[in-house]
C-alpha positions in Angstrom: -0.2 -0.2 0.1 1.4 3.7 -0.3 0.8 4.5 3.2 3.1 3.0 5.9 2.5 1.4 9.2 3.5 2.7 12.1 6.4 1.9 14.8 5.2 0.8 18.0 1.4 -0.2 17.3 -0.1 -3.5 17.1 -1.4 -4.7 13.7 -3.2 -8.1 12.7 -2.4 -9.5 9.2 -4.0 -12.0 7.6 -3.9 -13.3 4.2 -6.7 -15.8 2.3 -4.9 -17.8 -0.2 -7.1 -19.2 -3.0 -6.1 -22.1 -5.0 -7.8 -21.2 -8.5 -5.9 -24.5 -10.0 -3.3 -26.5 -10.0 -1.1 -24.1 -11.4 -2.9 -20.6 -10.2 -3.8 -18.8 -7.0 -4.9 -16.0 -5.7 -3.6 -14.1 -2.2 -6.1 -11.8 -0.6 -4.1 -9.7 2.6 -6.1 -7.4 4.7 -4.4 -5.6 7.5 -6.4 -4.3 10.5 -5.7 -2.1 13.6 -5.7 -2.8 17.4 -9.1 -1.9 17.3 -10.2 -4.0 14.6 -10.3 -1.5 12.2 -9.6 -2.7 8.5 -6.9 -0.6 7.0 -5.7 -2.2 3.8 -7.3 -4.9 1.6 -7.0 -6.1 -2.4 -8.2 -2.7 -3.3 -5.0 -1.0 -1.2 -2.2 -3.3 -2.4 -0.4 -2.2 -5.5 2.3 -3.9 -8.0 5.7 -2.9 -7.2 6.7 0.5 -9.2 3.3 1.1 -9.1 2.3 3.7 -11.9 6.1 4.0 -12.8 6.1 5.3 -16.9 8.7 3.1 -17.4 7.7 -0.3 -15.5 4.9 -2.5 -16.9 3.7 -6.0 -16.1 0.9 -8.1 -17.4 0.4 -4.6 -20.2 -0.4 -2.2 -17.4 1.8 -0.1 -14.5 -1.1 0.4 -12.3 -2.4 -2.5 -11.0 -3.9 -3.2 -7.6 -5.0 -6.8 -6.3 -8.3 -5.7 -6.9 -8.0 -4.7 -10.3 -5.9 -7.8 -11.4 -8.1 -10.1 -10.1 -11.3 -8.1 -11.6 -9.6 -8.4 -14.9 -9.7 -12.5 -14.5 -6.1 -12.9 -13.8 -4.6 -15.1 -11.1 -0.6 -15.5 -10.2 1.1 -18.5 -11.5 2.7 -20.9 -9.1 4.8 -24.1 -9.0 2.4 -26.2 -6.9 5.6 -28.5 -6.0 6.7 -25.7 -3.7 3.5 -24.3 -2.1 3.7 -26.6 0.9 5.2 -24.2 3.4 4.3 -21.6 5.7 6.4 -19.3 7.4 6.6 -16.4 10.1 10.0 -14.1 10.2 11.7 -10.9 9.3 13.4 -11.2 6.5 16.2 -8.6 6.8 17.5 -7.9 3.8 21.7 -8.3 2.7 23.5 -5.3 3.9 20.7 -3.6 6.0 21.8 -2.0 9.3 20.8 -2.9 12.8 18.1 -0.7 13.7 17.2 -2.2 17.1 13.7 -2.3 16.3 12.3 -6.3 16.4 9.3 -7.6 15.1 6.7 -8.9 18.2 4.4 -11.8 17.0 1.6 -12.5 19.8 -0.2 -15.2 18.1 -0.8 -17.1 14.6 -3.6 -19.3 13.5 -4.4 -20.8 9.9 -7.3 -22.0 8.9 -9.1 -23.5 6.2 -12.8 -23.0 6.5 -12.8 -18.7 7.0 -10.9 -15.6 7.6 -9.2 -16.1 11.1 -10.9 -12.7 12.7 -9.6 -11.3 15.6 -7.7 -13.6 18.4 -9.5 -14.8 21.1 -12.4 -15.9 19.8 -11.5 -19.3 19.9 -11.9 -19.4 15.8 -15.1 -18.2 16.1 -15.8 -16.0 13.1 -18.4 -13.7 11.4 -20.2 -15.9 9.0 -23.3 -13.8 8.6 -23.5 -12.5 4.6 -24.4 -8.8 4.2 -28.0 -7.8 2.4 -28.1 -6.1 -0.6 -30.9 -4.9 -3.1 -30.9 -2.2 -6.2 -32.7 0.8 -5.4 -31.7 2.5 -8.9 -32.8 2.7 -12.1 -36.4 0.8 -11.8 -36.2 -2.9 -13.8 -37.2 -2.7 -17.2 -36.0 1.1 -17.4 -35.0 2.6 -20.9 -31.6 4.7 -20.2 -29.1 7.1 -22.1 -26.8 9.7 -21.2 -25.6 9.6 -17.4 -27.6 8.0 -15.0 -27.1 7.0 -11.2 -26.8 3.3 -9.8 -27.6 2.8 -6.6 -28.4 0.4 -3.8 -29.3 -0.4 0.0 -27.2 -2.7 2.0 -26.8 -3.7 5.6 -24.7 -6.0 7.9 -24.9 -7.4 11.1 -21.7 -5.9 12.2 -20.9 -3.3 9.1 -20.8 -3.4 5.3 -17.0 -3.0 4.2 -18.1 -2.2 0.4 -20.5 -2.2 -2.1 -19.0 -3.1 -6.0 -21.8 -2.0 -8.9 -21.3 -4.5 -12.0 -23.1 -4.1 -15.4 -23.3 -7.2 -17.6 -20.4 -8.8 -14.5 -18.2 -6.1 -15.4 -17.2 -3.9 -12.5 -18.8 -0.2 -12.9 -16.3 2.0 -11.6 -14.6 1.3 -8.1 -16.0 -0.2 -5.1 -18.1 2.1 -2.8 -17.1 2.3 0.4 -19.6 4.2 2.6 -23.3 4.9 1.9 -25.2 5.9 0.6 -24.2 3.7 -2.0 -24.2 5.1 -5.6 -22.0 5.5 -8.7 -22.7 7.2 -11.8 -23.2 5.3 -15.4 -22.2 7.0 -18.9 -24.6 4.5 -20.5 -22.7 5.7 -23.6 -19.7 3.2 -22.7 -22.7 0.2 -23.4 -23.7 -0.6 -26.4 -27.6 0.0 -27.5 -29.6 -2.9 -26.0 -30.5 -4.8 -22.7 -27.7 -4.5 -19.9 -27.9 -6.5 -16.6 -26.9 -4.4 -13.3 -25.9 -5.9 -10.2 -24.6 -4.9 -6.5 -22.0 -7.2 -4.6 -21.7 -6.2 -0.8 -19.1 -7.6 1.2 -18.1 -6.9 5.0 -14.9 -7.1 6.6 -15.2 -11.1 7.5 -15.2 -11.6 3.4 -18.6 -13.0 3.3 -20.6 -11.5 0.1 -23.9 -10.9 -1.4 -24.8 -10.5 -5.2 -28.1 -8.7 -5.7 -31.0 -9.8 -7.6 -30.5 -8.5 -11.3 -32.3 -5.5 -12.9 -32.3 -5.6 -16.6 -32.4 -2.0 -18.1 -32.2 -1.1 -22.2 -29.5 1.4 -23.2 -30.6 3.4 -25.8 -28.0 6.2 -27.2 -28.5 8.1 -30.6 -26.3 6.8 -33.5 -23.3 8.9 -34.2 -23.5 11.5 -37.2 -22.1 10.3 -40.3 -19.1 12.9 -41.7 -20.1 16.2 -43.8 -20.4 15.1 -47.1 -18.5 16.3 -49.8 -15.3 17.6 -47.6 -12.9 20.2 -47.0 -11.3 19.3 -50.3 -14.2 20.4 -52.5 -13.7 23.8 -51.6 -9.9 24.1 -52.6 -9.2 22.3 -56.2 -6.0 20.4 -56.6 -5.5 21.0 -52.7 -4.6 24.6 -53.9 -5.0 26.7 -50.9 -6.3 24.0 -49.1 -3.5 24.8 -45.7 -5.5 28.5 -45.1 -8.8 26.5 -44.2 -9.6 27.2 -40.7 -10.3 23.1 -39.9 -6.8 22.3 -41.5 -4.0 21.6 -38.9 -1.2 20.5 -41.5 -0.7 20.3 -44.9 2.1 18.4 -46.7 2.3 18.5 -50.4 6.2 17.6 -51.1 6.6 20.5 -52.8 9.9 21.6 -51.0 13.3 22.4 -53.2 15.3 19.8 -51.0 14.6 16.9 -48.7 16.4 18.9 -45.9 13.5 21.5 -46.1 11.2 18.9 -46.0 12.9 16.9 -43.0 13.3 20.6 -40.9 9.3 20.5 -40.8 9.1 16.7 -38.7 10.6 16.4 -35.1 11.9 12.6 -36.4 13.2 11.6 -39.3 14.7 7.9 -39.6 16.7 7.0 -42.5 16.9 9.7 -44.4 18.8 8.7 -47.2 16.0 6.3 -48.1 13.6 9.1 -49.0 14.0 11.4 -52.1 11.3 13.5 -54.6 9.7 11.8 -57.8 7.9 13.1 -60.3 5.4 10.1 -60.2 2.4 11.9 -58.3 -1.0 11.2 -57.6 -3.5 11.7 -60.1 -5.0 15.6 -59.9 -1.7 16.7 -58.6 -0.9 20.2 -60.1 1.5 20.2 -62.5 5.2 20.4 -61.9 4.5 19.0 -58.6 6.5 15.9 -57.1 5.9 13.2 -54.6 8.1 11.7 -51.7 9.3 8.6 -52.5 10.8 6.1 -49.3 12.5 2.9 -50.5 13.9 0.0 -48.7 16.9 -2.2 -49.2 16.9 -6.2 -47.6 20.0 -6.6 -45.6 20.9 -2.7 -45.3 17.7 -0.7 -44.1 14.4 -1.1 -43.4 12.8 2.0 -45.2 12.1 5.2 -43.6 9.8 7.5 -41.4 8.7 10.9 -40.6 7.3 11.5 -37.3 5.1 15.0 -36.4 4.1 16.1 -33.0 0.6 18.3 -33.4 0.7 21.0 -30.8 -1.6 21.6 -29.4 -3.0 18.1 -29.4 -6.9 17.4 -30.4 -9.5 16.7 -27.6 -12.1 15.8 -30.2 -11.7 14.2 -33.9 -8.6 14.1 -36.2 -9.0 13.1 -40.0 -5.6 12.1 -41.9 -6.2 12.0 -45.7 -3.1 11.2 -47.8 -2.0 9.2 -51.6 -0.2 5.9 -51.1 1.2 3.9 -54.4 2.4 0.5 -53.4 4.9 -1.0 -55.4 3.9 -4.6 -57.2 6.7 -6.3 -55.3 8.2 -6.8 -51.7 7.2 -7.2 -47.8 5.8 -4.1 -46.3 5.0 -4.6 -42.8 3.9 -1.2 -41.4 3.0 1.9 -43.9 0.9 4.5 -44.3 0.1 7.4 -42.0 -0.5 6.2 -38.5 -2.6 8.4 -35.7 -2.0 8.5 -32.1 -1.2 10.1 -28.9 1.3 10.2 -26.2 1.1 11.5 -22.4 3.4 13.1 -22.2 4.1 14.0 -25.9 7.3 12.8 -27.0 9.3 14.2 -30.0 9.9 10.4 -31.7 7.6 7.2 -31.8 6.8 5.0 -29.0 4.7 2.4 -30.1 5.8 -0.4 -27.4 4.8 -3.2 -29.8 3.0 -6.2 -28.3 2.4 -4.2 -25.1 -1.4 -3.0 -24.1 -1.5 0.7 -23.3 -2.4 1.5 -19.4 -5.1 4.1 -20.4 -3.2 7.1 -19.4 0.1 6.6 -21.6 -0.7 6.0 -25.6 -3.0 4.8 -27.9 -2.6 4.2 -31.5 -5.0 4.3 -34.6 -4.2 2.7 -38.1 -5.2 2.5 -41.7 -3.0 0.2 -43.6 -1.9 -2.9 -45.5 -2.2 -6.4 -43.4 1.2 -8.0 -42.7 0.6 -10.8 -45.2 -0.6 -7.6 -47.7 -4.0 -9.9 -47.9 -6.4 -6.7 -47.1 -6.1 -3.5 -46.0 -7.3 -3.1 -42.4 -7.1 -1.3 -39.3 -4.0 -1.9 -36.5 -5.3 -0.4 -33.2 -3.5 0.2 -29.9 -5.8 1.2 -27.5 -6.7 0.3 -23.4 -9.4 -2.0 -23.8 -7.6 -4.1 -26.6 -8.1 -7.7 -27.3 -5.2 -10.1 -26.9 -3.6 -12.5 -29.5 -2.9 -16.2 -29.2 0.4 -15.7 -27.9 -0.4 -13.7 -24.9 1.2 -10.5 -26.5 -0.9 -7.1 -27.5 -0.3 -6.9 -31.1 -2.5 -4.2 -33.2 -5.9 -5.3 -33.4 -7.2 -5.8 -36.5 -11.3 -4.9 -36.8 -12.1 -5.4 -40.3 -10.9 -8.9 -41.6 -12.6 -8.2 -45.0 -10.2 -9.6 -47.8 -12.3 -7.8 -50.6 -11.5 -4.6 -49.0 -8.0 -3.9 -50.4 -5.4 -1.1 -52.5 -4.4 -2.4 -55.8 -0.6 -2.7 -56.4 1.2 0.1 -58.5 -1.8 2.4 -58.3 -2.2 5.7 -56.3 -4.9 5.5 -53.9 -6.9 8.0 -51.8 -6.9 6.9 -48.4 -8.2 8.8 -45.2 -8.8 8.1 -41.8 -10.6 9.5 -38.8 -10.4 9.0 -34.9 -12.7 10.4 -32.5 -11.5 10.4 -28.9 -13.9 9.2 -26.2 -15.3 12.0 -23.9 -15.7 11.5 -21.1 -12.5 9.6 -20.6 -14.8 7.0 -18.4 -16.7 6.1 -21.6 -16.2 3.8 -24.4 -17.8 6.2 -27.2 -14.0 6.7 -29.1 -14.7 5.7 -33.2 -12.3 4.8 -36.2 -13.1 4.9 -39.4 -11.6 4.5 -43.0 -12.4 5.7 -46.6 -10.7 4.2 -49.8 -10.7 6.6 -52.8 -13.6 8.4 -51.2 -15.5 5.0 -50.0 -16.3 4.5 -46.4 -15.0 0.8 -45.9 -14.8 0.6 -42.0 -16.8 2.5 -39.5 -16.4 1.3 -35.6 -18.0 2.8 -32.6 -20.0 1.7 -29.5 -22.3 -0.6 -30.5 -21.6 -0.9 -34.3 -21.1 -2.6 -36.1 -21.5 -6.1 -35.3 -18.7 -8.8 -35.5 -16.5 -11.4 -33.8 -13.5 -11.6 -32.0 -10.7 -14.3 -32.4 -8.3 -13.2 -30.2 -6.9 -10.0 -31.2 -9.0 -9.8 -34.8 -12.6 -8.5 -34.9 -14.2 -9.9 -38.2 -17.1 -7.6 -39.2 -20.1 -9.7 -39.8 -24.2 -9.1 -39.3 -24.7 -12.1 -37.1 -21.8 -11.0 -34.9 -22.3 -9.2 -31.3 -22.2 -5.1 -31.7 -18.4 -3.8 -31.3 -17.8 -2.4 -27.8 -16.2 0.8 -29.1 -12.8 2.9 -27.9 -11.8 4.0 -25.2 -8.8 5.0 -26.2 -7.9 6.6 -22.9 -8.4 7.0 -18.9 -7.0 10.6 -18.6 -7.9 13.5 -20.0 -4.4 14.8 -20.4 -3.9 12.2 -23.4 -5.2 13.5 -26.7 -4.4 12.9 -30.3 -1.0 14.8 -30.7 1.4 13.3 -33.6 1.3 11.5 -37.0 4.1 9.2 -38.5 4.3 8.3 -42.0 6.2 5.5 -42.5 7.5 2.6 -44.3 8.8 -0.2 -42.7 10.0 -3.1 -44.6 12.3 -5.0 -42.9 11.8 -8.8 -44.3 13.3 -8.8 -47.6 16.1 -10.6 -48.7 19.5 -8.9 -49.0 19.9 -6.9 -51.9 16.0 -6.6 -52.9 15.0 -3.1 -53.4 11.8 -1.4 -53.5 9.7 1.5 -52.7 6.6 3.4 -51.4 5.3 6.8 -52.5 3.4 9.1 -50.8 1.5 12.7 -51.7 -0.7 15.1 -50.8 -1.2 14.7 -47.0 -4.1 16.8 -44.8 -4.8 16.7 -41.6 -7.7 18.4 -40.3 -10.8 18.5 -37.9 -13.4 17.6 -40.4 -13.6 15.1 -43.3 -11.4 16.0 -46.3 -12.0 13.8 -49.0 -10.1 13.1 -51.9 -8.6 15.9 -54.2 -11.4 17.6 -56.2 -12.3 16.9 -59.7 -12.9 20.7 -60.4 -10.9 22.2 -63.2 -7.4 23.2 -62.5 -6.8 26.7 -62.1 -4.8 28.6 -64.8 -0.9 28.2 -63.8 -0.7 31.9 -65.4 -2.9 34.4 -66.5 -1.3 33.6 -70.2 -2.5 30.2 -70.3 -5.3 29.8 -72.7 -6.7 26.7 -74.1 -7.6 27.0 -77.9 -10.3 24.3 -78.9 -11.1 23.9 -82.7 
């Protein structure tokens, strides 16, 4: 726990060891003072280096025993050595003798209940509390934020009440009456949900209330505006002046050095050159960015830019990309995300689930096997893969959604942050050549999970939404243009091309097809 116990005071320490199965267990400690007041339990005991930014265990850095067990985890143990009990003072090597000693008055080991206070002949409180829900009403239709309340009592005293929605904890345990918590129903999909309350006493007795079923009904998100910003700026000319536009990169700098100077981090600058192979509709005389790679020599290159100030709502990123007809590109395109604190270089932490207050990533790219176009997202509620790692979740899994090789394509994706941060109402959408191919949010679309992959299908269950963050300081604050291609054999060379990057607060759309403006007052077309 965070606070320390005081020297010179008697305390009662109790441990309940629950053997979950042959190789897993849970340990539940409690500490009482001499007046039999509970000081610490599962909610207070934290992992070592709790909340340290550089220490992650099992995908998080803020586990308490209570949150660890509530997430369905147990400790792995070797049953061959779980057969001893010891009491002592384990003085560490090199420690000085302070003259302060440990005193033990009694030790009790039981297999039927918590030991309880010494002197009771082993008798313990075996009477469970009573608990019943008082709000919302059973069968009610709810939306927005509502209060969930319960009444609880016990022959000695109620230690706490934990509310649950569909069996999952709703907020932290309420330790004092009145027992009530707010519920942002936007964090749940539309439809029926079951609410319960679990009351416990200091002896560990628990009672679960009768369940109440309520119906969540929240409005579906509005579609993005039709047309897009680009329709007001044919061929992107002047688009950087629009009030909703945050950043534009047309790759029109005279040298790559000037280009690199616009970014916070540049990886393998020698792999990047300007090309006259430009996206259809680009003004004459412009060029694109060519990002190459050579097997056995380099893995491509990237441009990383911090967006300051960070965006707290929605962000759209549109770019043109041309994939080569051969080669093994693993990650490519323009990734979008947030870091807290903001970093001047990419920090994806591949394979590790974000904690909620540190980072998130939203991606629109080809799958690793180049079989289809998909999401590749990291967020605090992402799903684990079969190898136990949290690799980016693919959320479309449609082999019919693809970007042809050797052709320019217009890609746009939108990230909407969850507000408030306790909600799961974040979204992610993808457009290819102006056609929306995927849009996920709270309660839509339907699909099925297989480890870390969500296959969109009408016969599945509603998508749970994105809780991109649990901390309001975590915002959309970077974009990352990259070509990461480390898998080709030595000597193999290929490249990706990028053009017309626009970052904005509203839907952008592909290059406008309106007639190109004249390049000078003397440009005249004569038709015979």
